[in-house]
N, C-alpha and C positions, 0 to 999 in steps of 0.2 A: 371294391374300394379304389378310389382315385388317389393318386399321389401327386402332390404339387411341390414345386421348388420352393425352398424356404428363403425368400428374399434373394439377396445378391450372394448366393452360395450355390454349391453343387448338390446340396443335401435335399433329398425328396422325402416328404412326410405325408402320412395319410391325412385325408380330409377330416377324419375324426381322430382326436387325441383322447386317451383315457386319463381323466383327471383323478387324483387320489386324495383330494381334500377330505373325503368321507372316511379314509382309512385311519383308524385309531379312535377318534371320538373323545380326545382329552380336552379339558378346559372349555373355552368358548366354542370349539369345533364340535362339541357334542351336539350342538343344535343343527349341525349340517349332516352328521351321520356318525355311526360307530362301527364301521366295517372292520371285522376281525381278520386274522390271517387266513382262515379257511374261506371266508366269503371273498376276500381280496383275491385269493388264488383262483376261485371260480370266475370272478369278473375279468381278471387278466387273461385267462384261457379263452373266455368268450370273445374278448376284444381281439386277441391275436388271431383266433379262428376267423374273425370277420375281416382281417387284413390290417388292423391297426398296428402301426409300427412306432408310435411315440407315446410315452407315458410322462405325465407332468406332475411334479410335486413341489414342495418347498420346505425349507428347514423349519419354518414357523408353524406348519400344520401339525397340530396335536403335539407340540413341543418336541418335534423330531420323530415322533412315533410313525407318522405317515411314511417318512423316508425309510425307517427301519422295516416296516411291513413290506414296502415296495421292494427293498433289497432282498428280504427273505423270500418273497414270492418269485422274483426274477431268478434267483439262484436255482430254483427248482423247475425252470421251464426247459431245461435241457439244451439241445442244439439250437433252439430258436433264440437263445439269449443274444447271440452275436448280431441278430437282425433287429433287436429292440433298441430304440433310441430312448434315452432318459434325459428329461429336462428337470432342473430344480432351480430354486431361487434363494437369494439372500438379500438382506437389508433390514427386515423387520426386527424389532427388539425381541430377543430370545433369552434374556436373562436380566438379573438385577444390576449388573455392573455398568459403569459409564461407557464401556466400549462394546457392550453386548447388542449393539444395533448400528445402523448407518452403513455407508458405503466407503468407509476408510479402508486403506490397504490392510491395516491390522485386522479389522473385522472380516473382510472378504477372504483373506488367506486362511484365517482360522476357521471360517465357516465352511469353505470348500473342503478342508481336510476332514472336518466333522461329517459333512454330507457324504463324502466318499466312504468313510467307515460305516455309516448307517446303511448306505446303498450297496455295500459289499462289492465295490467296483474300483478300478484304478483311474477312471475318467468319467466326466459328465459330458454328455453330447451337446447340451444347450444350457448354459449358465446365465440366469437372468437376474438383473437388478430389480428387486421386487417393487420398489417405490423410490420416488425422488428423494435425494438427500441434498438439501439446499445449503448445508454448512461445510461439507467436504469438497475441496477443489475437484473439479471434473478431471483434471490431469491426474490426480492421485488415483481416483477410481478407475479410470480407463487404462492407466499404466499398470495397475495391479491386475486387471483383467487380461491385458496383453501378455503379461508375464505368465499368468496361469495357462493361457493358450499355448505359449511357446514351451512351457514345461511339460505339456501333454496331459495335464490334469483336466483341461477343458478343451472341447473341440470348437464350439462356437459360442458367441455371447449375444445376449438379447436384453431386452428391457421391458418393464411393465409399469403401467399406471403413471406415465409421464404426460404432461401436456405438450402441445406442439413446439413451443419455443424451447422448452427444456430438452426435448429429444433432438431438435435441430442443432442446438448448441453442442450437445454431446457428439453428434455426427461430425460437426465442423471441427471440434477439438480432436477427434480421432484422425481426421484427414490431415490436420495441420501437423500432428506429431507422428503420423505413421503408425498409430496404434490399431489393433484389431477393431473393426467396425461392428456395431450392432447389426445382426442380420435379420432381426425380427423384433416386434413389439407384441406383448400380450395385453389385450385391452378388453373392456366391457363394451359390448355392442349388441343390441337386440332391436326388434321391432318396437319395444317399449322404451328404449333408450338409444336414440340415433345420434347422440351428441358427437360421437367420433367422426361422423361424416363431414363435420365442418373443417377440421384441421388434420386429425390423425390419419384418416384414410387417404386424403390427397397427398399428405407428406409421405406416406408409405409408398404410394404409386410413383411419386416423383423420385424418391431416394431408393427405390427397389428394396423395401423391407417386407418381410413376411408378416402377416397378421394372424396371430392366434387369438381366439376369442374365449375369454373366461365367462362362465355362467351364461351360456348362450340362450338358456331358457329363462333368464332373469330369476334364477333360483327357484324355478318351478312355476312362476307366475304365468308363463305362457304355455304351460302344459295342458291347459284345458280343464284343470281341476278347480280353478278359481273362476267363478261365474257371477255375473251380476245378480243381485237379490238372492244370493244363496250363501249359506254358512261356509266359512273356510274349511277345507278338509281337516279331519282329525289328525292331530300331530303336526300340522303345518306351522311354519315359523314366520310367514309373511303377513302383511297387513296387520301387524301387531307390534310387538317389541323389537322384532328383527327388521333392520332398516337398510339392508344391502341386497339388491339395489333399492334406492329410494323410489317411492311412487308419488309423483307430484299431482297426478290427475287420475283418480280411480275410474271415472267415467270413460276417459280416453283408453285406459288399459282394457276395460271390459269391451269396448268397441273392437279393439284389436283381437281380443280373445274370441269374440263372436265370429269374426271373419276367419280366424284360424280354424275354428270348429267347423264352419261351413265348408271351407276348402278341404279339410281333412275328411269330412263325410263324403265329399265328391270322389275322393281317391280311396276311400275305405281305410284310412290311416288315422293316427292320432293327430291332435292339434300340435303336439310337440314336434312331430316329424315335419310338419309344414313349416313351423318356425325355424327349425334347423336348416331345412332345404332352402328357405328364403335367404338365410345368411350365406350359405355356400354359393349362392349365385350373385352375391354382392361384389363390387369391384375390390380387388386387393386381398380378399379373405383367403387365407391358406388352409387353416384347420380350426375346428371347433373343439374346445376342451370340455368334454362331457363327463360328469360324475353321476353316480346313481346310488340310491339307497338299496335298491333291489336288483336282482338279475334281470327281472322282467323289464324294468325301466331301462336298463342298459341295452338290452336287445332292441327295444323300441327305438331308442336314440340312434343306435348303430344303423338301423334300417333307413334313416334319413339320407344316408350317403347315396342311396339309389333312387330317391324320389325326385321326379322331374315335374316342376310346376309349369303351367302354361304362361304365356306372356300376359294374358288377361288376369290370371290369378295373381301374378306378381304385381300387376298394376293396381289391383284392388287392395292388396296388402300395403303397397307403397302409399296409396291414397289415404287409407284409414290410419296410418301411422305417421303421416307427413307432419313436419314441423316447419314454422316460418323460417325463411333465411335470415340470418343475423348480418349486421354490418361487419365487414364491407362486402359480404357476399351478394346481398340484394343489389348493391350499387354496381358490382362487377357484372352481374347478370344483365343489368339494364344498359350498360355502357361499354362493356369490353368483350362482347360475344364473338367478335371477329378474330380475337387473338387468345383464345383460351386453350390450354393444354389438355391432354387426356386426364391429368391429375385434377385440373380445375373442373373438368366436365363430370367427374365422378360425383360431384355435388351439384353443379350448376346446370348440367345437361338438361334435366327436365324443365328448367326454368327459362331457357333461352331458345330462340328460334335459330336453327342452324343455317348457315349460308346455303342458298339454293333451295331451301324448303319453303313450302307455302302454307 
C-alpha cells in the first residue's frame, strides 16, 4: 500500500480509504448496503491488513448508524487503533428541526459532539463539510472549524461537493482571517464522470489540496457487471430509479466498460481494478474511498493499489472517456500554451503542443 501526503499537511494516508456508507442500511442508504457489525468488523480487519489507514464516514449515513458501527468496530481492533485515521462529515439535514442541517456554528459544534460519541473517540482526524451551504456566512463556518481544531476535537478540516468558485472563496476567506485551511476535498471523479478535471483538479494542484474520490467505481457502473445489451445485475440499483451518479450517455458508458474489461483481461484482473488504478494515476488524486457490499468485492478493490497500467492502456482509457474542452479551456489551449502552469496542464496538457516538441 502506498501512502500519500494529504494536501498541505504532514498527514499521510493510504491510497485506498475504506468508506462506510454501506454500514447500517437505514432509510435511503439501504439501497447502498446493509453491513452489520459482524461484517463491518471483517471488512475493517481486511482493510487494515492490506495497509489501509483511513476510514471515511458521515453523520448522515444511516441516520448516524454508520458512525456507531464504525466506532464499535474500531474499539475492538486493539493496538492498531492508534494508527487508524477517521474522517467524518457534517452539513446534511439530519433531523426535522430548523437547525438540523447546514454549516452554521450551531449545527457544526453540535454535530461534532454527536459524531465523537458515536465514534467512541475524543477527536476526528479529518472533519469535512459535506456540501455547500450558500446561506451561512463562510466566516461563521470557517471560524467554527478553526475553533474545533484548536480545541483538539478535530485534527484537520476538509470539504466535499463544492464547485471551484465556492472552494476558492473558502480558501481565500481562511487565508484572510488566519483560520485553519481545508487540506482536502472529497469529490466524485471517474472515467464515466470527468467533470472535476475542468476546475476542481487544477484548483487542488494549485492550492495543494488532497483529493479523496467518493464512489470511484460510479456506484458499480464501472465494475464490469453492467454490459451493453445485457440485463442489469440482480439487485443492482443503477440505470433505474437510482440516479447517483447520473448517466447522461449510456453508449459512452458501455464503451468505457468494454475498454476496462479488455484491459482487465490483459492483466488477469477485474474491470473494477483497472478503473481504480486509472484514477490513482491521475494528477492530484490522493486516495480512493471504496465501499463494498461483500468481503470479496473489498479484497478486489484493495488489490487495485498494486495494479500498474501501461502508458498505452492509460491512453486508450483516456481516449474512450474523453470529453470536449469547455470555454475558456479550449481558448486557453489554443492561445496560452506558452504560459500554462502545471495545474493548467493537468487538463490542457493533452490538447496543447509543448514548446520544443514537434
